[in-house]
The first five atom37 places (N, CA, C, CB, O) and aatype in JSON, in Angstrom:
{
  "aatype": [12, 11, 11, 12, 11, 6, 14, 6, 7, 1, 11, 11, 7, 6, 9, 10, 3, 10, 10, 14, 6, 15, 5, 5, 15, 6, 10, 2, 9, 9, 10, 5, 6, 10, 15, 13, 16, 11, 2, 13, 1, 15, 0, 16, 0, 6, 6, 17, 18, 9, 13, 9, 14, 7, 18, 16, 3, 16, 1, 16, 7, 7, 0, 0, 7, 11, 0, 13, 10, 8, 18, 2, 10, 12, 7, 2, 1, 3, 9, 12, 12, 2, 16, 16, 9, 10, 9, 6, 2, 6, 6, 10, 4, 16, 5, 14, 1, 7, 5, 12, 19, 18, 0, 9, 4, 6, 6, 9, 19, 2, 1, 10, 0, 7, 18, 0, 3, 16, 10, 10, 15, 19, 8, 0, 7, 9, 2, 15, 18, 3, 0, 19, 18, 11, 5, 14, 6],
  "atom_mask": [
    [1, 1, 1, 1, 1],
    [1, 1, 1, 1, 1],
    [1, 1, 1, 1, 1],
    [1, 1, 1, 1, 1],
    [1, 1, 1, 1, 1],
    [1, 1, 1, 1, 1],
    [1, 1, 1, 1, 1],
    [1, 1, 1, 1, 1],
    [1, 1, 1, 0, 1],
    [1, 1, 1, 1, 1],
    [1, 1, 1, 1, 1],
    [1, 1, 1, 1, 1],
    [1, 1, 1, 0, 1],
    [1, 1, 1, 1, 1],
    [1, 1, 1, 1, 1],
    [1, 1, 1, 1, 1],
    [1, 1, 1, 1, 1],
    [1, 1, 1, 1, 1],
    [1, 1, 1, 1, 1],
    [1, 1, 1, 1, 1],
    [1, 1, 1, 1, 1],
    [1, 1, 1, 1, 1],
    [1, 1, 1, 1, 1],
    [1, 1, 1, 1, 1],
    [1, 1, 1, 1, 1],
    [1, 1, 1, 1, 1],
    [1, 1, 1, 1, 1],
    [1, 1, 1, 1, 1],
    [1, 1, 1, 1, 1],
    [1, 1, 1, 1, 1],
    [1, 1, 1, 1, 1],
    [1, 1, 1, 1, 1],
    [1, 1, 1, 1, 1],
    [1, 1, 1, 1, 1],
    [1, 1, 1, 1, 1],
    [1, 1, 1, 1, 1],
    [1, 1, 1, 1, 1],
    [1, 1, 1, 1, 1],
    [1, 1, 1, 1, 1],
    [1, 1, 1, 1, 1],
    [1, 1, 1, 1, 1],
    [1, 1, 1, 1, 1],
    [1, 1, 1, 1, 1],
    [1, 1, 1, 1, 1],
    [1, 1, 1, 1, 1],
    [1, 1, 1, 1, 1],
    [1, 1, 1, 1, 1],
    [1, 1, 1, 1, 1],
    [1, 1, 1, 1, 1],
    [1, 1, 1, 1, 1],
    [1, 1, 1, 1, 1],
    [1, 1, 1, 1, 1],
    [1, 1, 1, 1, 1],
    [1, 1, 1, 0, 1],
    [1, 1, 1, 1, 1],
    [1, 1, 1, 1, 1],
    [1, 1, 1, 1, 1],
    [1, 1, 1, 1, 1],
    [1, 1, 1, 1, 1],
    [1, 1, 1, 1, 1],
    [1, 1, 1, 0, 1],
    [1, 1, 1, 0, 1],
    [1, 1, 1, 1, 1],
    [1, 1, 1, 1, 1],
    [1, 1, 1, 0, 1],
    [1, 1, 1, 1, 1],
    [1, 1, 1, 1, 1],
    [1, 1, 1, 1, 1],
    [1, 1, 1, 1, 1],
    [1, 1, 1, 1, 1],
    [1, 1, 1, 1, 1],
    [1, 1, 1, 1, 1],
    [1, 1, 1, 1, 1],
    [1, 1, 1, 1, 1],
    [1, 1, 1, 0, 1],
    [1, 1, 1, 1, 1],
    [1, 1, 1, 1, 1],
    [1, 1, 1, 1, 1],
    [1, 1, 1, 1, 1],
    [1, 1, 1, 1, 1],
    [1, 1, 1, 1, 1],
    [1, 1, 1, 1, 1],
    [1, 1, 1, 1, 1],
    [1, 1, 1, 1, 1],
    [1, 1, 1, 1, 1],
    [1, 1, 1, 1, 1],
    [1, 1, 1, 1, 1],
    [1, 1, 1, 1, 1],
    [1, 1, 1, 1, 1],
    [1, 1, 1, 1, 1],
    [1, 1, 1, 1, 1],
    [1, 1, 1, 1, 1],
    [1, 1, 1, 1, 1],
    [1, 1, 1, 1, 1],
    [1, 1, 1, 1, 1],
    [1, 1, 1, 1, 1],
    [1, 1, 1, 1, 1],
    [1, 1, 1, 0, 1],
    [1, 1, 1, 1, 1],
    [1, 1, 1, 1, 1],
    [1, 1, 1, 1, 1],
    [1, 1, 1, 1, 1],
    [1, 1, 1, 1, 1],
    [1, 1, 1, 1, 1],
    [1, 1, 1, 1, 1],
    [1, 1, 1, 1, 1],
    [1, 1, 1, 1, 1],
    [1, 1, 1, 1, 1],
    [1, 1, 1, 1, 1],
    [1, 1, 1, 1, 1],
    [1, 1, 1, 1, 1],
    [1, 1, 1, 1, 1],
    [1, 1, 1, 1, 1],
    [1, 1, 1, 0, 1],
    [1, 1, 1, 1, 1],
    [1, 1, 1, 1, 1],
    [1, 1, 1, 1, 1],
    [1, 1, 1, 1, 1],
    [1, 1, 1, 1, 1],
    [1, 1, 1, 1, 1],
    [1, 1, 1, 1, 1],
    [1, 1, 1, 1, 1],
    [1, 1, 1, 1, 1],
    [1, 1, 1, 1, 1],
    [1, 1, 1, 0, 1],
    [1, 1, 1, 1, 1],
    [1, 1, 1, 1, 1],
    [1, 1, 1, 1, 1],
    [1, 1, 1, 1, 1],
    [1, 1, 1, 1, 1],
    [1, 1, 1, 1, 1],
    [1, 1, 1, 1, 1],
    [1, 1, 1, 1, 1],
    [1, 1, 1, 1, 1],
    [1, 1, 1, 1, 1],
    [1, 1, 1, 1, 1],
    [1, 1, 1, 1, 1]
  ],
  "atom_positions": [
    [[155.67, 92.03, 108.14], [155.57, 91.11, 107.03], [156.6, 90.0, 107.25], [155.8, 91.84, 105.67], [157.74, 90.26, 107.62]],
    [[156.17, 88.78, 107.04], [157.03, 87.63, 107.22], [157.88, 87.41, 105.97], [156.2, 86.38, 107.53], [157.37, 87.4, 104.85]],
    [[159.18, 87.23, 106.16], [160.09, 87.01, 105.04], [160.02, 85.55, 104.62], [161.54, 87.41, 105.43], [160.05, 84.64, 105.45]],
    [[159.94, 85.34, 103.3], [159.87, 83.97, 102.8], [161.25, 83.34, 102.77], [159.24, 83.93, 101.39], [162.25, 84.01, 102.48]],
    [[161.31, 82.07, 103.08], [162.55, 81.31, 103.09], [162.8, 80.75, 101.69], [162.49, 80.17, 104.14], [161.88, 80.32, 101.0]],
    [[164.06, 80.75, 101.27], [164.42, 80.18, 99.97], [164.14, 78.68, 99.98], [165.93, 80.45, 99.63], [164.43, 78.01, 100.97]],
    [[163.57, 78.13, 98.89], [163.32, 76.68, 98.83], [164.62, 75.9, 98.91], [162.58, 76.33, 97.53], [165.68, 76.37, 98.49]],
    [[164.54, 74.7, 99.47], [165.71, 73.83, 99.59], [166.33, 73.57, 98.22], [165.33, 72.49, 100.27], [165.61, 73.32, 97.25]],
    [[167.65, 73.61, 98.14], [168.35, 73.31, 96.9], [168.42, 74.47, 95.92], [0.0, 0.0, 0.0], [168.98, 74.32, 94.83]],
    [[167.87, 75.61, 96.26], [167.88, 76.78, 95.37], [168.79, 77.85, 95.95], [166.45, 77.34, 95.16], [168.84, 78.04, 97.16]],
    [[169.49, 78.54, 95.07], [170.34, 79.65, 95.49], [169.52, 80.93, 95.47], [171.6, 79.77, 94.59], [168.59, 81.06, 94.67]],
    [[169.86, 81.87, 96.33], [169.17, 83.14, 96.37], [169.37, 83.87, 95.04], [169.67, 84.01, 97.57], [170.5, 83.97, 94.55]],
    [[168.29, 84.37, 94.47], [168.36, 85.12, 93.21], [168.47, 84.24, 91.97], [0.0, 0.0, 0.0], [168.61, 84.76, 90.87]],
    [[168.4, 82.92, 92.14], [168.49, 82.02, 91.0], [167.27, 82.19, 90.1], [168.62, 80.54, 91.47], [166.14, 82.27, 90.59]],
    [[167.49, 82.24, 88.8], [166.4, 82.39, 87.84], [165.78, 81.02, 87.61], [166.9, 83.01, 86.5], [166.47, 80.05, 87.3]],
    [[164.46, 80.96, 87.77], [163.75, 79.7, 87.6], [163.02, 79.71, 86.26], [162.75, 79.47, 88.75], [162.46, 80.73, 85.86]],
    [[163.04, 78.59, 85.58], [162.3, 78.45, 84.33], [160.88, 78.06, 84.69], [162.97, 77.39, 83.38], [160.65, 76.99, 85.25]],
    [[159.91, 78.92, 84.38], [158.54, 78.69, 84.79], [157.74, 77.83, 83.83], [157.85, 79.99, 84.96], [156.65, 77.37, 84.18]],
    [[158.25, 77.59, 82.64], [157.54, 76.76, 81.68], [157.97, 75.3, 81.83], [157.8, 77.25, 80.24], [159.16, 75.02, 81.99]],
    [[157.02, 74.38, 81.78], [157.39, 72.97, 81.74], [158.22, 72.69, 80.49], [156.13, 72.06, 81.78], [158.12, 73.42, 79.5]],
    [[159.03, 71.66, 80.53], [159.92, 71.36, 79.4], [159.16, 71.17, 78.09], [160.73, 70.11, 79.71], [159.65, 71.57, 77.04]],
    [[157.96, 70.57, 78.15], [157.18, 70.36, 76.92], [156.76, 71.7, 76.31], [155.93, 69.51, 77.22], [156.78, 71.85, 75.09]],
    [[156.39, 72.68, 77.15], [156.01, 73.99, 76.63], [157.25, 74.78, 76.2], [155.23, 74.76, 77.69], [157.15, 75.6, 75.29]],
    [[158.39, 74.56, 76.82], [159.6, 75.28, 76.45], [160.02, 74.95, 75.02], [160.75, 74.95, 77.43], [160.4, 75.84, 74.27]],
    [[159.94, 73.67, 74.64], [160.3, 73.32, 73.27], [159.28, 73.9, 72.28], [160.39, 71.78, 73.11], [159.66, 74.33, 71.19]],
    [[158.0, 73.91, 72.65], [156.98, 74.54, 71.8], [157.23, 76.04, 71.68], [155.56, 74.28, 72.37], [157.11, 76.6, 70.59]],
    [[157.6, 76.69, 72.79], [157.88, 78.12, 72.77], [159.06, 78.44, 71.86], [158.15, 78.63, 74.19], [159.01, 79.42, 71.12]],
    [[160.11, 77.64, 71.89], [161.26, 77.86, 71.03], [160.86, 77.85, 69.55], [162.34, 76.8, 71.29], [161.33, 78.69, 68.77]],
    [[160.01, 76.91, 69.17], [159.53, 76.83, 67.78], [158.68, 78.05, 67.46], [158.72, 75.53, 67.55], [158.84, 78.65, 66.39]],
    [[157.78, 78.43, 68.37], [156.91, 79.58, 68.15], [157.74, 80.84, 67.94], [155.95, 79.77, 69.33], [157.48, 81.6, 67.01]],
    [[158.73, 81.07, 68.79], [159.53, 82.29, 68.69], [160.36, 82.34, 67.42], [160.44, 82.41, 69.9], [160.61, 83.42, 66.89]],
    [[160.79, 81.18, 66.91], [161.54, 81.14, 65.66], [160.65, 81.45, 64.46], [162.2, 79.78, 65.48], [161.09, 82.08, 63.5]],
    [[159.39, 81.0, 64.51], [158.5, 81.12, 63.36], [157.44, 82.21, 63.51], [157.83, 79.81, 63.11], [156.62, 82.39, 62.6]],
    [[157.43, 82.94, 64.61], [156.48, 84.02, 64.84], [156.6, 85.05, 63.72], [156.73, 84.69, 66.22], [157.7, 85.47, 63.37]],
    [[155.46, 85.44, 63.14], [155.51, 86.42, 62.05], [154.37, 87.43, 62.18], [155.44, 85.7, 60.67], [153.41, 87.22, 62.91]],
    [[154.51, 88.52, 61.44], [153.58, 89.64, 61.51], [153.28, 90.15, 60.12], [154.14, 90.77, 62.39], [154.09, 90.01, 59.2]],
    [[152.1, 90.75, 59.97], [151.74, 91.47, 58.76], [151.13, 92.79, 59.18], [150.76, 90.64, 57.87], [150.18, 92.82, 59.98]],
    [[151.67, 93.89, 58.65], [151.12, 95.19, 58.99], [149.83, 95.39, 58.2], [152.14, 96.34, 58.69], [149.81, 95.26, 56.97]],
    [[148.76, 95.69, 58.92], [147.46, 95.88, 58.3], [147.15, 97.34, 58.06], [146.38, 95.25, 59.15], [146.48, 97.68, 57.09]],
    [[147.62, 98.22, 58.95], [147.25, 99.63, 58.88], [148.36, 100.47, 59.5], [145.9, 99.88, 59.59], [149.0, 100.05, 60.46]],
    [[148.57, 101.64, 58.94], [149.51, 102.58, 59.53], [149.01, 103.99, 59.3], [150.92, 102.39, 58.94], [148.57, 104.35, 58.2]],
    [[149.09, 104.79, 60.35], [148.79, 106.21, 60.24], [149.97, 106.96, 60.85], [147.42, 106.59, 60.95], [150.97, 106.34, 61.21]],
    [[149.86, 108.25, 60.97], [150.95, 109.05, 61.54], [151.17, 108.73, 63.02], [150.67, 110.54, 61.38], [152.26, 108.98, 63.54]],
    [[150.17, 108.18, 63.7], [150.3, 107.94, 65.14], [150.0, 106.51, 65.56], [149.39, 108.85, 65.88], [150.02, 106.22, 66.76]],
    [[149.74, 105.6, 64.63], [149.36, 104.24, 65.03], [149.72, 103.21, 63.96], [147.87, 104.18, 65.33], [149.88, 103.53, 62.78]],
    [[149.84, 101.96, 64.42], [150.04, 100.81, 63.54], [149.16, 99.67, 64.04], [151.55, 100.38, 63.49], [148.93, 99.54, 65.24]],
    [[148.68, 98.85, 63.1], [147.96, 97.64, 63.46], [148.67, 96.47, 62.78], [146.45, 97.72, 63.03], [148.94, 96.52, 61.57]],
    [[148.98, 95.43, 63.53], [149.68, 94.27, 63.02], [148.85, 93.02, 63.28], [151.08, 94.14, 63.66], [148.27, 92.87, 64.36]],
    [[148.8, 92.11, 62.3], [148.27, 90.77, 62.54], [149.43, 89.91, 63.05], [147.62, 90.15, 61.24], [150.55, 90.01, 62.53]],
    [[149.17, 89.08, 64.05], [150.19, 88.23, 64.65], [149.91, 86.78, 64.28], [150.25, 88.41, 66.2], [148.83, 86.27, 64.57]],
    [[150.87, 86.14, 63.64], [150.74, 84.73, 63.27], [151.62, 83.9, 64.19], [151.14, 84.51, 61.77], [152.84, 83.97, 64.14]],
    [[150.96, 83.11, 65.05], [151.63, 82.27, 66.03], [151.54, 80.84, 65.53], [151.0, 82.43, 67.47], [150.43, 80.3, 65.41]],
    [[152.67, 80.21, 65.23], [152.65, 78.85, 64.68], [151.85, 77.89, 65.57], [154.07, 78.32, 64.5], [152.06, 77.83, 66.78]],
    [[150.94, 77.15, 64.94], [150.13, 76.18, 65.67], [148.86, 76.75, 66.27], [0.0, 0.0, 0.0], [148.06, 76.01, 66.84]],
    [[148.66, 78.06, 66.15], [147.48, 78.71, 66.72], [146.84, 79.62, 65.68], [147.85, 79.51, 68.01], [147.54, 80.3, 64.93]],
    [[145.52, 79.64, 65.64], [144.79, 80.55, 64.76], [143.65, 81.18, 65.56], [144.24, 79.8, 63.51], [143.37, 80.77, 66.68]],
    [[143.01, 82.18, 64.97], [141.81, 82.77, 65.56], [140.76, 81.66, 65.58], [141.31, 84.04, 64.75], [140.39, 81.13, 64.53]],
    [[140.28, 81.32, 66.77], [139.35, 80.21, 66.91], [138.07, 80.44, 66.11], [139.01, 80.0, 68.37], [137.48, 79.48, 65.59]],
    [[137.64, 81.66, 66.0], [136.38, 81.99, 65.34], [136.52, 82.03, 63.82], [135.87, 83.31, 65.84], [135.66, 81.5, 63.12]],
    [[137.59, 82.65, 63.31], [137.7, 82.88, 61.86], [138.74, 82.0, 61.18], [138.03, 84.31, 61.6], [138.7, 81.85, 59.96]],
    [[139.67, 81.43, 61.93], [140.75, 80.64, 61.33], [141.91, 81.49, 60.85], [0.0, 0.0, 0.0], [142.85, 80.95, 60.26]],
    [[141.86, 82.8, 61.08], [142.92, 83.71, 60.64], [144.03, 83.85, 61.66], [0.0, 0.0, 0.0], [144.33, 82.91, 62.4]],
    [[144.62, 85.02, 61.7], [145.74, 85.3, 62.6], [145.32, 85.07, 64.05], [146.25, 86.74, 62.41], [144.18, 85.36, 64.43]],
    [[146.25, 84.56, 64.86], [145.96, 84.25, 66.26], [145.84, 85.5, 67.13], [147.04, 83.36, 66.82], [145.35, 85.42, 68.25]],
    [[146.28, 86.64, 66.62], [146.19, 87.86, 67.42], [146.42, 89.11, 66.6], [0.0, 0.0, 0.0], [146.73, 89.05, 65.41]],
    [[146.26, 90.25, 67.28], [146.51, 91.56, 66.68], [147.3, 92.38, 67.69], [145.18, 92.28, 66.27], [147.16, 92.2, 68.9]],
    [[148.11, 93.28, 67.17], [148.83, 94.24, 68.02], [148.55, 95.63, 67.49], [150.37, 93.94, 68.04], [148.6, 95.88, 66.29]],
    [[148.25, 96.54, 68.41], [148.01, 97.94, 68.08], [149.08, 98.77, 68.78], [146.58, 98.41, 68.5], [149.21, 98.69, 70.0]],
    [[149.83, 99.54, 68.03], [150.85, 100.42, 68.6], [150.45, 101.86, 68.35], [152.26, 100.12, 67.99], [150.23, 102.27, 67.22]],
    [[150.35, 102.61, 69.43], [150.0, 104.03, 69.34], [151.17, 104.83, 69.88], [148.69, 104.36, 70.14], [151.68, 104.57, 70.97]],
    [[151.6, 105.81, 69.1], [152.71, 106.66, 69.5], [152.16, 107.84, 70.29], [153.52, 107.15, 68.27], [151.35, 108.61, 69.78]],
    [[152.6, 107.98, 71.53], [152.19, 109.1, 72.35], [153.38, 110.05, 72.42], [151.73, 108.65, 73.78], [154.28, 109.85, 73.23]],
    [[153.38, 111.05, 71.58], [154.51, 111.98, 71.5], [154.39, 113.02, 72.61], [154.57, 112.66, 70.11], [153.4, 113.75, 72.69]],
    [[155.41, 113.09, 73.46], [155.43, 114.06, 74.55], [156.64, 114.96, 74.33], [155.49, 113.36, 75.96], [157.75, 114.63, 74.75]],
    [[156.44, 116.08, 73.67], [157.57, 116.93, 73.34], [158.32, 116.35, 72.16], [0.0, 0.0, 0.0], [157.76, 115.55, 71.41]],
    [[159.57, 116.73, 71.98], [160.32, 116.22, 70.84], [161.37, 115.19, 71.24], [160.98, 117.37, 70.11], [162.06, 114.66, 70.37]],
    [[161.52, 114.89, 72.54], [162.53, 113.91, 72.94], [161.95, 112.64, 73.53], [163.46, 114.53, 73.94], [162.54, 111.57, 73.4]],
    [[160.8, 112.73, 74.17], [160.24, 111.58, 74.87], [159.13, 110.95, 74.05], [159.72, 111.99, 76.26], [158.17, 111.61, 73.66]],
    [[159.26, 109.66, 73.81], [158.24, 108.92, 73.09], [157.81, 107.75, 73.96], [158.76, 108.43, 71.69], [158.65, 106.99, 74.44]],
    [[156.51, 107.6, 74.15], [155.98, 106.46, 74.89], [155.05, 105.71, 73.95], [155.23, 106.92, 76.2], [154.13, 106.29, 73.38]],
    [[155.29, 104.41, 73.79], [154.44, 103.58, 72.95], [153.32, 103.02, 73.82], [155.26, 102.44, 72.25], [153.57, 102.52, 74.91]],
    [[152.1, 103.09, 73.33], [150.97, 102.41, 73.97], [150.66, 101.22, 73.09], [149.71, 103.37, 74.13], [150.2, 101.37, 71.96]],
    [[150.92, 100.03, 73.61], [150.78, 98.81, 72.82], [149.69, 97.94, 73.42], [152.12, 98.04, 72.76], [149.67, 97.69, 74.62]],
    [[148.78, 97.49, 72.57], [147.71, 96.58, 72.99], [147.82, 95.32, 72.14], [146.3, 97.25, 72.84], [147.89, 95.4, 70.92]],
    [[147.83, 94.17, 72.8], [147.88, 92.89, 72.1], [146.6, 92.13, 72.42], [149.15, 92.06, 72.5], [146.26, 91.93, 73.58]],
    [[145.9, 91.71, 71.37], [144.68, 90.92, 71.52], [144.97, 89.5, 71.04], [143.49, 91.55, 70.73], [145.34, 89.31, 69.88]],
    [[144.8, 88.52, 71.91], [144.98, 87.12, 71.54], [143.61, 86.55, 71.21], [145.69, 86.3, 72.68], [142.7, 86.61, 72.04]],
    [[143.46, 86.0, 70.01], [142.16, 85.53, 69.52], [142.05, 84.0, 69.49], [141.91, 86.07, 68.14], [141.18, 83.46, 68.81]],
    [[142.91, 83.3, 70.23], [142.88, 81.84, 70.25], [142.44, 81.39, 71.64], [144.27, 81.23, 69.88], [143.06, 81.77, 72.64]],
    [[141.38, 80.59, 71.72], [140.83, 80.17, 73.01], [141.83, 79.38, 73.85], [139.58, 79.34, 72.79], [141.86, 79.53, 75.07]],
    [[142.65, 78.56, 73.23], [143.63, 77.75, 73.98], [144.65, 78.64, 74.69], [144.35, 76.77, 73.04], [145.05, 78.34, 75.82]],
    [[145.07, 79.73, 74.04], [146.03, 80.64, 74.67], [145.37, 81.52, 75.74], [146.68, 81.52, 73.61], [146.06, 82.2, 76.49]],
    [[144.05, 81.5, 75.8], [143.32, 82.3, 76.79], [142.91, 81.47, 78.01], [142.07, 82.91, 76.16], [142.06, 81.91, 78.79]],
    [[143.5, 80.28, 78.19], [143.19, 79.44, 79.34], [144.35, 79.44, 80.32], [142.87, 78.01, 78.89], [145.48, 79.76, 79.97]],
    [[144.06, 79.08, 81.55], [145.01, 79.16, 82.65], [146.36, 78.47, 82.4], [144.39, 78.56, 83.87], [147.4, 79.08, 82.66]],
    [[146.4, 77.24, 81.9], [147.72, 76.59, 81.78], [148.67, 77.26, 80.78], [147.54, 75.15, 81.38], [149.86, 76.93, 80.76]],
    [[148.18, 78.17, 79.95], [149.01, 78.81, 78.92], [149.48, 80.21, 79.33], [148.24, 78.89, 77.62], [150.01, 80.94, 78.48]],
    [[149.3, 80.6, 80.57], [149.64, 81.95, 81.01], [151.09, 82.33, 80.77], [0.0, 0.0, 0.0], [151.36, 83.4, 80.22]],
    [[152.03, 81.48, 81.17], [153.45, 81.79, 80.98], [153.84, 81.79, 79.51], [154.31, 80.77, 81.74], [154.72, 82.54, 79.09]],
    [[153.17, 80.94, 78.72], [153.42, 80.92, 77.27], [152.98, 82.25, 76.65], [152.67, 79.72, 76.59], [153.71, 82.82, 75.84]],
    [[151.81, 82.74, 77.04], [151.31, 84.02, 76.52], [152.26, 85.15, 76.92], [149.89, 84.31, 77.06], [152.56, 86.02, 76.1]],
    [[152.72, 85.13, 78.15], [153.64, 86.17, 78.62], [154.92, 86.18, 77.76], [153.99, 85.93, 80.11], [155.37, 87.24, 77.34]],
    [[155.49, 85.01, 77.52], [156.73, 84.92, 76.73], [156.51, 85.36, 75.29], [157.26, 83.49, 76.76], [157.36, 86.05, 74.72]],
    [[155.39, 84.96, 74.7], [155.09, 85.36, 73.32], [154.91, 86.87, 73.23], [153.83, 84.63, 72.8], [155.44, 87.5, 72.31]],
    [[154.16, 87.44, 74.16], [153.9, 88.89, 74.13], [155.17, 89.69, 74.38], [152.85, 89.26, 75.16], [155.34, 90.76, 73.8]],
    [[156.05, 89.19, 75.21], [157.32, 89.88, 75.43], [158.13, 89.92, 74.13], [158.13, 89.19, 76.55], [158.75, 90.93, 73.82]],
    [[158.12, 88.83, 73.38], [158.82, 88.79, 72.1], [158.17, 89.74, 71.09], [158.85, 87.36, 71.54], [158.86, 90.4, 70.32]],
    [[156.84, 89.81, 71.1], [156.14, 90.73, 70.2], [156.54, 92.17, 70.5], [154.61, 90.56, 70.35], [156.82, 92.93, 69.57]],
    [[156.59, 92.54, 71.77], [157.0, 93.9, 72.14], [158.43, 94.15, 71.7], [156.86, 94.11, 73.67], [158.74, 95.21, 71.17]],
    [[159.32, 93.17, 71.92], [160.72, 93.34, 71.51], [160.84, 93.57, 70.01], [161.54, 92.11, 71.91], [161.64, 94.41, 69.57]],
    [[160.07, 92.86, 69.21], [160.17, 92.98, 67.76], [159.47, 94.22, 67.2], [159.61, 91.75, 67.11], [159.98, 94.85, 66.27]],
    [[158.31, 94.57, 67.75], [157.54, 95.67, 67.17], [157.86, 97.03, 67.78], [156.07, 95.4, 67.32], [157.89, 98.03, 67.07]],
    [[158.11, 97.08, 69.08], [158.37, 98.37, 69.73], [159.87, 98.57, 69.98], [157.62, 98.46, 71.06], [160.3, 99.7, 70.2]],
    [[160.64, 97.51, 69.93], [162.08, 97.63, 70.14], [162.42, 98.16, 71.51], [0.0, 0.0, 0.0], [161.91, 97.67, 72.52]],
    [[163.3, 99.15, 71.55], [163.75, 99.69, 72.83], [162.93, 100.89, 73.3], [165.19, 100.09, 72.73], [163.29, 101.52, 74.29]],
    [[161.84, 101.2, 72.61], [161.01, 102.34, 73.01], [160.32, 102.04, 74.34], [159.97, 102.67, 71.92], [159.92, 100.91, 74.6]],
    [[160.18, 103.07, 75.17], [159.4, 102.92, 76.4], [157.98, 102.56, 76.0], [159.44, 104.23, 77.27], [157.39, 103.2, 75.12]],
    [[157.42, 101.52, 76.64], [156.16, 100.96, 76.2], [155.22, 100.68, 77.36], [156.39, 99.69, 75.42], [155.63, 100.1, 78.37]],
    [[153.97, 101.1, 77.22], [152.9, 100.69, 78.11], [152.18, 99.56, 77.38], [151.91, 101.89, 78.48], [151.68, 99.76, 76.28]],
    [[152.12, 98.38, 77.99], [151.57, 97.2, 77.32], [150.29, 96.76, 78.01], [152.59, 96.05, 77.29], [150.21, 96.72, 79.24]],
    [[149.3, 96.42, 77.2], [148.07, 95.83, 77.7], [147.79, 94.59, 76.85], [146.87, 96.85, 77.66], [147.63, 94.69, 75.64]],
    [[147.73, 93.44, 77.51], [147.48, 92.18, 76.81], [146.08, 91.69, 77.17], [148.56, 91.11, 77.18], [145.74, 91.57, 78.35]],
    [[145.28, 91.41, 76.15], [143.93, 90.88, 76.35], [143.92, 89.45, 75.84], [142.85, 91.76, 75.6], [143.89, 89.2, 74.64]],
    [[143.95, 88.5, 76.79], [144.0, 87.08, 76.45], [143.2, 86.28, 77.47], [145.47, 86.58, 76.4], [143.72, 85.37, 78.1]],
    [[141.94, 86.63, 77.61], [141.08, 85.92, 78.57], [141.63, 85.99, 79.97], [0.0, 0.0, 0.0], [141.96, 87.07, 80.46]],
    [[141.73, 84.85, 80.62], [142.23, 84.8, 82.0], [143.72, 85.15, 82.08], [142.0, 83.41, 82.58], [144.22, 85.44, 83.17]],
    [[144.42, 85.12, 80.96], [145.85, 85.43, 80.91], [146.13, 86.9, 80.59], [146.54, 84.55, 79.89], [147.26, 87.24, 80.24]],
    [[145.14, 87.76, 80.7], [145.32, 89.19, 80.43], [146.2, 89.84, 81.5], [143.95, 89.91, 80.35], [146.16, 89.44, 82.66]],
    [[146.97, 90.83, 81.1], [147.82, 91.56, 82.05], [148.26, 92.89, 81.46], [149.04, 90.71, 82.44], [148.11, 93.13, 80.27]],
    [[148.8, 93.75, 82.32], [149.37, 95.03, 81.92], [150.83, 95.05, 82.35], [148.58, 96.23, 82.55], [151.18, 94.46, 83.37]],
    [[151.68, 95.73, 81.59], [153.1, 95.84, 81.93], [153.65, 97.16, 81.41], [153.91, 94.65, 81.34], [153.07, 97.79, 80.53]],
    [[154.78, 97.56, 81.98], [155.49, 98.76, 81.54], [156.92, 98.36, 81.21], [155.44, 99.89, 82.62], [157.59, 97.72, 82.02]],
    [[157.38, 98.74, 80.03], [158.76, 98.53, 79.63], [159.4, 99.91, 79.54], [158.86, 97.74, 78.25], [159.02, 100.71, 78.69]],
    [[160.36, 100.21, 80.41], [160.97, 101.53, 80.45], [162.48, 101.38, 80.54], [160.42, 102.35, 81.64], [162.99, 100.6, 81.34]],
    [[163.17, 102.12, 79.71], [164.63, 102.13, 79.73], [165.12, 102.89, 80.96], [165.21, 102.75, 78.42], [164.54, 103.92, 81.31]],
    [[166.17, 102.42, 81.6], [166.72, 103.17, 82.73], [167.24, 104.52, 82.27], [167.84, 102.38, 83.42], [167.76, 104.66, 81.16]],
    [[167.09, 105.5, 83.13], [167.54, 106.86, 82.75], [168.93, 107.13, 83.19], [166.64, 107.92, 83.34], [169.45, 108.21, 82.96]]
  ]
}
């Protein structure tokens, strides 16, 4: 395998901001005003409506997304959250918004699942992805 060379002017391991500056300012506003409403709760699951400022469900005009959290209890010490996020806005489901969707979903996981180990599945058109959030042991 050929090793990639660091780009000119960049330090090894430097963190790069992947969002254009125009999207970064929009993301800051979204993260400050992001809100949720719990729609359903049972002993093993929760359903949340996600309100993303500036975005609505394209079809109904309601919440821009939903989050489903399922508690997978394994014994009495280990808890794994299975989290599914559905984005219902067509603009957020297009290619140029991929990094924006990733940042928004990461914030949703931080707020709703906290520090729990989480299996995440995001359904957002072409921006769909799966991730695992696990605390070091």
